[in-house]
LOKOL-763724 format. One record per residue: x, y, z of N, C-alpha, C in turn. Coordinates in steps of 0.05 Angstrom, whole numbers, plus 5000, padded with zeros to 4 digits. Atoms other than C-alpha are relative to their C-alpha. Example, Ala and Ser with C-alpha at 12.3 -4.5 7.8 and 13.67 -1.06 7.14 Angstrom:
% residues 2
501849765000524649105156501850245000;498449764999527349795143498550225014;
END
This chain:
% residues 228
501350264997269561494043501249885021;499450164977269461104105501849785000;498450195007275160644118498949765009;501950264991272059934127502749855017;498150154981274859524183499349675002;500550274995276058814196498549895020;501950074977271758414240502749895019;498250044976275458234310501649744996;498750245004276857524293502950004978;497350035025281057714226501250285009;498349804994284258304259502349835022;498050184989287557804313501549804980;498650195018288657324259502850154983;497849845017292757904218502350045018;497549964982296958104280501249785012;497950194998298957444297502249914979;498050075020301457334227502350265001;497949794995305158024232502049905019;498050074986308457824293501449725004;498550185000310057144279502050044975;498049955024313357384215502950165015;498349934983317657784262501949885012;498450164984318957294305501749744986;499050265014321356794252503050035003;497749985000328056994256501349875026;498750064979328856824326499049685007;501050274993326256084319497349975003;502450054994319256194337498249944976;501850035022313055944297497550015009;502349984990306356054300497649724999;501950214996301055544323497650075007;503049894995293755534337499550065026;500549874972289755784397501850225009;499049734988293856434398503049975008;497350064983300756144411501350024976;497449965015307556284382502149835011;498050174982312555754405502549944986;497450175011319655484398500549835017;499950274986320654784415502749884991;497750215004327154424425501149815026;499150104981329753864464498749955024;501650114978323553704505499250265018;500349764987323354434524498250204986;501949825017317354944496500350295014;500449714991317755684501498250134986;502649965009311355994492499750304998;500249675001308456654473496750024992;502949984994300756714488498950254990;501049745004296657244458497449965012;502449924993290857414494498450194991;501149775013285457874467497150075022;502949894985280058264511498350194978;501749845026274158524454498550195014;502249784997270659134455498350024979;501650015026265458994412498750214994;501649755003261459584416501550204981;498149805024267559984385501949804988;498750165025269959394343503450035003;496450024994277259434376501049765022;498850244980280858854416502650065014;498749954985285958954473502249755001;498850194989292258534475502149955016;498350024977296058214531501849754989;497750195011302157814521501149835027;499350194982303257204564502649914994;497850165005309756804565500549745020;499650264985311156064590501949834990;498450165004315855544594498749705009;500950294994314454744587502149884999;498250165000319454284608498549725006;501450245010316653604581500549795022;499350204981319953194634499150015024;501349994966317453504698496849954987;503049955006310053624662498749684998;500750265002309652824641500549845030;500050134970311652604716497550155009;502349934983306653044744497450014994;502850085007300552964704499049694993;499850345000302152214703498449945026;501049974976299452284778496250025004;503349974999291652204800498850275007;501549764997290952904815499350114979;501049885026290653094742498149814983;501850155010285852504724497550124991;502249835008280453044714500650184973;498449795028284853444658500049754975;500250105027283953244587502949934986;497150125013290052924545501250324988;499349775007290253664514501150125019;499349834982290554014573502849935016;497150094992296253604597501850054987;497949915018299653704540500850294999;499749705001298954434542501150145024;499349874978300554524613502650134997;497449864992306354974629501349995021;498150034977311954934677499950275020;499349674985311855714697499150134979;500249735020310056334665498850275015;500549754986308257054676498850234968;501449745016304757704639502550135000;498049865005309858084605500050295015;500349764989307058734641501049905029;498550064972308458414710502349905001;497450065001315158174690501750304998;498749804993316658884683499450245025;500749874979313659124746497550174997;502749855005307659474712497149954998;503150095002301959034721499049904971;501050135021297958814665500550264975;499149845018300059164600498049964975;501949985020295159294540500850094977;500049875023295659434469497450034988;502150055007289259664439500450034959;500050065029288359454363497250074986;503049975013282659774315500749914970;500250065025285259654248502849824989;497650105008290559364201502450145007;497449844990295459934212500549895028;498650074971295959804287500249685003;499050275002296459064271503050014995;497249975008303059274239501850145024;498849834985305159814287500249845032;500350154974303159414349501949795001;499050235014306358794319503350065008;496749894997313459194317500550115028;499549904975312759514390500549675015;499450274979311958784423501949894993;497750135010317158504380502250125011;497449934985322158944407499849995031;500150064974319458844477500549725006;499550304989319458104475503249934990;497250095003326658104440502350155026;498249914981329258554497498749855026;501350174974325358214557498849754995;500750224999320857704537501349704991;498350195013325757204494501849945023;497850074983330957244546498949915025;501650054976326157134604499449684995;500750255013323956444564501949894997;496950155000331556274555501149875027;498850084977333656344620498049805017;501350194987327755964645499249714990;500250255019328455414597502249795016;498250224987333255084654499249985022;501150084976331154704711501350115026;498949894979335755024753499350305008;501749705004332955724740497050015015;502750024994326055504748500349915028;499450084971328755194819500250305017;499449794993331855834838497050175008;502049864999325156184820497649925018;501950134984320955654857500650035033;499349984974325055694922500450295008;499349714990326056474927497550065019;501849904974322856744994498650214981;501249685015320157344947498549884971;501250125021317156784904496550184999;502349845011310757084867498549814983;501950175008304456664847499750034971;499950035024304556964782501749844979;498450125016310156554757498749744997;502450265000305855924777498850055027;502250014973300055804826501449835020;498750154970301855554900499449734992;499750295006299254904876501949864981;498950105021302454814814504149975009;496950054989309454984850500749865022;500050224979307454484907500749744982;500250335018307053914849503050054989;497250095011313554124812502550075010;496549974986318754414860501149785009;498450284988319853714892500649844980;498450165026319953374821502450094993;497649845012325353854795501849945022;498050034984329153734857501049714997;499450305005328952954845501849984974;498650005024330553064776503250174995;497249875001336953464789501349845024;498950134977338752884843500250175024;500349874970337153294909498049865010;502050224995333152704933499250075025;499949894968334152945009498350274997;501449705000331753634993497149994993;503050065011325653414951498249875025;502150084980323152995015499450195020;500249744989323953625056497650154991;502049805013319854005003497349895001;502450134999314653524998497950095023;501049914979313253655070499350325005;499949754999314454365067497350124985;502449915021309354465010497649935007;502750084988304254065040499250145018;500349824981304354505097498650304991;500549765015303955125053497249954988;503349995011297654825020498250005023;501750004979294254665083499150355014;500049714988295755345110498450164985;501349785024292855695047497649844994;503250125010286355205044500749954970;499850075034289155054973498349714995;501950235014283954624933501949664995;499350225004289554114924501249865021;499150114983291753994993499249725009;500850304995287253345009501549804978;498850185020290053004942503649995009;496849945006297653184956501349745012;498150174990299752645003499349714981;500450195017296752134951502350064972;498349895018300952554896503049945011;496850044990307652484939499949654995;500050295008306351744938500549884977;499750105024305451614874502650104983;497349915007311752054852502549865009;498250174989316051714902500449674993;500150305007313851014880501849994969;499149985024314951274808503350004997;497049924997322251554823501349855018;498450114981324651064870501250095022;498849904976324851444935498149895020;501550024974322851395008497850235001;502349754996316051775018499750095029;499449864972317352245076497150065010;502749924991309552315080497949745001;501250215005307651575076498149885027;502250074973303851515147497250224992;503049825008298752105115498449834970;500850145022297351655057499249735002;501250234993295351075093497949945002;
END
């Protein structure tokens, strides 16, 4: 008798349940939208389950994304006019930085194929081991502003931790929150030049963003002549 298979949505639901149960001892809880999260003191550690479906053969491929959201940074960032077109949910869900677990390992995009209930269990066990060894340590390390600052300031910065525009927004804010005001002024100008050089879509709105952040944080705007 041929084994019956779950539908792809049911398969994903079963996998998330299995992985969430394994992660429960680490403080992570299953959420909507394929998310498994751990939140404390305004910092959210996020494991996102991305699935690529092969409908013709009735299986799905799993990709694991990791992210950290520091509310204090994101609330300042999204209060500015560049974010006016974002929905309240999009603002609430915005992460500070993140990475695919495969790229973190230097292996490109890792995928796990899931065909049935048995693989929901075995793949969950394999992913759980990798998360404990690599993923959760990454999330814990980058739940600190100083660690994110180090990552964003690095000459070997990789855009898969945060897009260029996202870094331009968040790096100066982090410096201000860490009481490095003078450094933030230099960084505002440097990031604007990087945005212009890369023809990044955010470049035209950046001077106004700088003005809004400086007004909010009560510091002198180093780019005030550009916003006039």
